[in-house]
PABAMAR-675855 format. One record per residue: residue in three letters; x, y, z of N, C-alpha, C in turn. Coordinates in steps of 0.1 Angstrom, whole numbers, plus 5000, padded with zeros to 4 digits. Example, Ala and Ser with C-alpha at 12.3 -4.5 7.8 and 13.67 -1.06 7.14 Angstrom:
BEGIN
ALA513249435078512349555078513249675078 SER512849785071513749895071512950005079 
REM end
This chain:
BEGIN
MET716040730970717240730967717740920965 ARG718941010978719541110976720641060968 ARG720841240959721941230950722941420949 MET723841370948724441580948723741580934 TYR723241650931722941720919723141880918 GLU723541910904724142100902722842190897 PHE722742270905721342360904722142520898 THR721642550897721442710886719942840893 CYS720542950896719043030892719743120877 SER718643160880718243370874719843460871 ASP719943440880721343520887723043480882 GLY722843330876723443270874725043210886 HIS724043200896724443080913725043010906 LYS725942940905726142700912726342710917 THR725742560924725242570939724742430936 GLU725442320943725042200950724442110961 SER723742050956721942020967722141880968 LEU722541800982721741660977720341630981 VAL719441550970718441620970717841490962 SER716441500966716341330959716441320943 GLN716441190939716041240916715141350918 GLU713941290922712841370920712841510916 THR713541580922714041710924714341770909 ARG713341830902713541950897714642090905 ALA713542170915714542300917714142280930 VAL714742350939715742440950715842630953 PRO715442640965716442730965717642790961 CYS718042890963719142950955719942920969 LYS721042860970722042880983722243080987 THR722443100977723643250978722443350981 CYS721143350967720143430959718843430971 ALA718443340976717743250973716243250963 LEU716743280949715643280938715443090939 THR714143040924714742920919715842900916 ALA716142800915717142750910717242600904 GLN717042570890717042460880717642380882 ARG717242200878718742150879719042150864 ILE720442070870721042180852722342030853 ILE721841950841723841850840724841920839 SER724941830849727041890851728041810842 ALA728541890837729841890827730741770831 VAL730641610829731541500837733341540834 ARG734341520839735841520843736241390844 PRO736841320828736641210830738841230833 LYS738441100844740341090844740840960834 LEU741540950829742140870820742640780831 ASP742840670830744040580832745540510828 PRO745940660837747740560824748040460831 ILE748540430837748040230838748440160828 SER746940220825746540100816747440100801 GLY747340150794748140240781747140240773 ASP746040240776745540300767745340400761 PHE745940500763746640630766747840690762 PRO748340710759749940700755750640840759 GLY749940950762750941050767750741030784 ALA749140990785748940990801750340860800 THR750140730801751340700801752540770806 MET752940810792753940840796754240970813 LYS753341010810753641070824753541010836 TRP752740940835752940850845753840830850 ALA755040750836756340720843756840770847 LYS757440920841757640990845757841030862 GLY756641080865756641140871756840950887 ARG756740910879757440720891758440760891 GLN759140720878761140730883760940880890 LYS760741000888761141130898760441030910 GLN759740960914759140940924760640810937 ILE760940760925761340640922763840770929 LEU763740780924764740820923764940950936 HIS764041010940763941070952764040960964 GLU763040840968763340780973764540650978 ARG765140710962766340590974767440740970 LYS766840870972768140940977768440980993 TYR767140920992766740951007767240861018 ASN766540711011766440601016768040541006 PRO768940511008769940471003770640301003 GLU769840251018769540121019768340051018 GLY767940071013766740011011765840050997 
REM end
């Protein structure tokens, strides 16, 4: 199975490639040096609706209220 992995070369270029799970090195797309596979940082996304993260929930609620007010302003009938 092919997956998207991030690679970096000795010059510091970071690239992504769709490769098999066994692939550990690929040619750098920028400079053609050998780029080694690295572990990418995970970018978590908090679920604001669950209530588990009060700050995210409050931000979502404020944004939702603004959206509702905006929609009512431009559609007073409905």
